[in-house]
KOLZAMI-762505 format. One line per 10 residues: number of its first residue (from 0); for each residue x, y, z of C-alpha. Coordinates in steps of 0.02 Angstrom, whole numbers. Example, Ala and Ser with C-alpha at 12.3 -4.5 7.8 and 13.67 -1.06 7.14 Angstrom:
# KOLZAMI-762505
0) 615:-225:390  684:-53:357 .
# end
This chain:
# KOLZAMI-762505
0) -1039:2301:-5699  -1179:2224:-5603  -1211:2306:-5431  -1227:2193:-5281  -1385:2192:-5184  -1373:2241:-4997  -1412:2065:-4934  -1272:1990:-5041  -1153:2126:-4986  -1178:2087:-4804 .
10) -1155:1900:-4841  -990:1933:-4933  -926:2040:-4792  -962:1916:-4662  -872:1781:-4766  -721:1887:-4775  -718:1914:-4588  -737:1734:-4547  -601:1691:-4675  -478:1819:-4597 .
20) -507:1747:-4432  -474:1574:-4488  -302:1624:-4564  -235:1659:-4376  -308:1494:-4304  -231:1320:-4323  -333:1209:-4440  -465:1114:-4339  -455:924:-4340  -626:912:-4410 .
30) -684:1078:-4489  -849:1138:-4461  -954:1235:-4579  -972:1421:-4548  -1134:1471:-4491  -1241:1544:-4619  -1284:1731:-4608  -1467:1744:-4610  -1536:1849:-4739  -1622:2002:-4698 .
40) -1759:1959:-4816  -1789:1792:-4746  -1899:1799:-4588  -1827:1711:-4431  -1901:1537:-4389  -2016:1533:-4247  -1947:1482:-4074  -1977:1308:-4016  -2032:1317:-3831  -2066:1127:-3823 .
50) -1955:1025:-3703  -1974:863:-3804  -1810:782:-3820  -1717:899:-3694  -1582:815:-3578  -1489:922:-3445  -1301:927:-3467  -1204:794:-3372  -1103:855:-3222  -914:865:-3246 .
60) -799:720:-3184  -754:733:-3002  -564:744:-3040  -595:895:-3147  -694:983:-3003  -582:1108:-2910  -625:1131:-2727  -695:1305:-2687  -575:1420:-2610  -616:1510:-2449 .
70) -665:1684:-2470  -550:1729:-2319  -396:1648:-2401  -257:1770:-2429  -143:1729:-2564  34:1718:-2508  163:1813:-2603  284:1716:-2711  437:1651:-2607  348:1663:-2440 .
80) 367:1482:-2401  536:1455:-2460  603:1458:-2284  469:1351:-2207  532:1183:-2135  480:1032:-2230  326:941:-2158  349:817:-2019  341:637:-2058  181:543:-2022 .
90) 181:464:-1848  143:277:-1824  41:203:-1687  83:260:-1515  197:151:-1412  147:93:-1237  272:219:-1149  190:368:-1254  16:337:-1201  -59:455:-1077 .
100) -125:431:-957  -31:271:-918  -138:108:-939  -227:62:-770  -184:-110:-710  -337:-228:-672  -392:-225:-487  -331:-369:-385  -443:-474:-282  -490:-395:-125 .
110) -404:-479:34  -423:-444:219  -328:-289:275  -225:-403:401  -205:-242:512  -259:-306:683  -213:-463:773  -306:-522:936  -219:-662:1019  -200:-765:1176 .
120) -35:-839:1233  29:-962:1360  185:-1040:1405  330:-1069:1536  432:-935:1609  576:-941:1730  663:-806:1835  833:-833:1918  870:-764:2090  1021:-654:2141 .
130) 1046:-754:2300  1062:-936:2336  963:-926:2498  798:-921:2405  762:-973:2220  619:-953:2101  534:-1103:2015  464:-1099:1839  295:-1027:1817  152:-1051:1704 .
140) 120:-876:1619  -24:-828:1506  -128:-676:1450  -209:-587:1303  -123:-483:1169  -175:-355:1031  -55:-301:889  -70:-183:749  40:-193:584  140:-45:554 .
150) 204:-109:390  193:-277:310  354:-340:396  334:-252:575  198:-266:703  177:-172:866  85:-266:1010  33:-238:1182  -4:-379:1313  -54:-419:1485 .
160) 34:-551:1594  -20:-661:1733  90:-785:1828  134:-860:1994  317:-896:2047  341:-1031:2172  482:-988:2293  593:-1112:2387  679:-1052:2548  830:-1139:2608 .
170) 879:-1149:2789  929:-976:2851  845:-899:2700  755:-765:2809  906:-735:2933  978:-563:2945  1142:-498:3021  1058:-469:3190  922:-601:3185  937:-785:3154 .
180) 811:-927:3164  895:-1101:3218  787:-1246:3208  647:-1150:3107  575:-1188:2950  510:-1052:2839  386:-1072:2695  349:-929:2568  190:-940:2463  201:-913:2274 .
190) 230:-739:2210  70:-675:2117  134:-565:1971  35:-458:1858  121:-361:1704  90:-251:1561  205:-265:1406  238:-188:1238  343:-270:1097  399:-252:922 .
200) 384:-398:808  480:-388:647  442:-533:533  520:-614:380  405:-724:278  510:-870:218  362:-942:124  186:-878:86  113:-923:255  269:-961:359 .
210) 405:-850:433  529:-813:555  484:-683:697  594:-578:814  541:-486:963  597:-329:1064  492:-332:1227  483:-231:1381  372:-292:1526  324:-198:1686 .
220) 284:-323:1821  206:-298:2001  205:-443:2115  143:-474:2294  218:-594:2422  99:-661:2557  178:-666:2727  285:-811:2758  234:-953:2878  358:-1031:3001 .
230) 368:-1192:3104  493:-1257:3234  581:-1159:3370  517:-993:3322  351:-938:3260  350:-774:3165  202:-664:3118  235:-542:2972  139:-445:2835  122:-451:2651 .
240) 250:-372:2537  261:-316:2357  388:-260:2229  390:-194:2050  521:-204:1911  563:-192:1725  601:-338:1613  687:-309:1454  686:-461:1330  748:-514:1163 .
250) 668:-664:1069  656:-761:913  524:-880:848  417:-946:706  252:-892:646  124:-978:529  -47:-951:458  -143:-1121:451  -295:-1021:382  -224:-885:267 .
260) -264:-710:322  -372:-764:464  -278:-873:597  -98:-864:659  1:-974:767  170:-926:836  298:-1001:957  434:-876:1032  584:-904:1143  655:-752:1235 .
270) 790:-708:1360  778:-555:1473  854:-448:1612  777:-350:1756  812:-172:1806  728:-44:1922  669:-170:2058  596:-83:2206  469:-108:2340  442:-172:2521 .
280) 479:-360:2451  664:-305:2434  674:-221:2609  707:-298:2773  527:-336:2859  483:-309:3035  389:-452:3121  343:-524:3292  383:-695:3367  278:-805:3480 .
290) 324:-700:3634  279:-530:3556  456:-474:3532  497:-385:3372  612:-475:3253  658:-447:3073  653:-555:2911  781:-537:2765  707:-464:2605  667:-573:2458 .
300) 807:-584:2329  790:-486:2173  761:-561:1999  927:-591:1893  868:-637:1716  726:-725:1632  690:-869:1506  526:-908:1428  446:-1005:1291  270:-949:1239 .
310) 143:-1005:1114  9:-891:1028  -151:-906:943  -212:-750:853  -359:-697:747  -315:-581:599  -444:-447:570 .
# end
């Protein structure tokens, strides 16, 4: 028998090993030849250090690249998420009621504050008398006013009042129980009255610039009465007298703004009663006749009620 040389024995052993491994693997689709075992006697080929024709390998597809896991990630034990609730459904766009903060409405055009009213009023007033021996005629009343809006429907207003009341004296108007003046005529000059008042003006605007206005009014009045003059059988010399009183009034009228937010016109009618009337005008007055004897004159009658119609022009500031 011919003995195998050492190189041939190595080649045979490698062939058997490769063949044994091939029995345990499925057959490849395209079999490749087994690499040849270099012969120990054959010198190795010199290494080629040239880069001619070298192309770097292409990167793998994006769908095959797995995202790197964080080093701090701790693997959860099996079954740890079994009791976790299912993920919440995706939310749609927020509704208007869910927005926060709420949307801001656009700023309205700036308008005058309409807080202060400066006005001037004038009109006719009448005061009735408690006695028929003297009566009071109608008077011309006027004065300034200033008001402040408490709310859009309510205004508080203060005002001053100036007026003169003519007095008509009937025969025997100044007679008292002890003193009479037959064949004598008396004339009483007009009463000069000055007052300070305060009123509340609730307003209902029927239209944008036209409304109905009520008034709740209290007026303090002081008047002076010049000494009366006499003619006839008796000539009487006396002194000036004065009196004060409170006038409570209720009124109703209309209000309009011909120039919106700047000019206001109003017309108001009111009815009132008088209380707390005191002073020397309501007391018996001592006087002297032409012979120097002391005589007495009857007091002026108190006011009973009042009626008035006033027109107002006001600037809105």
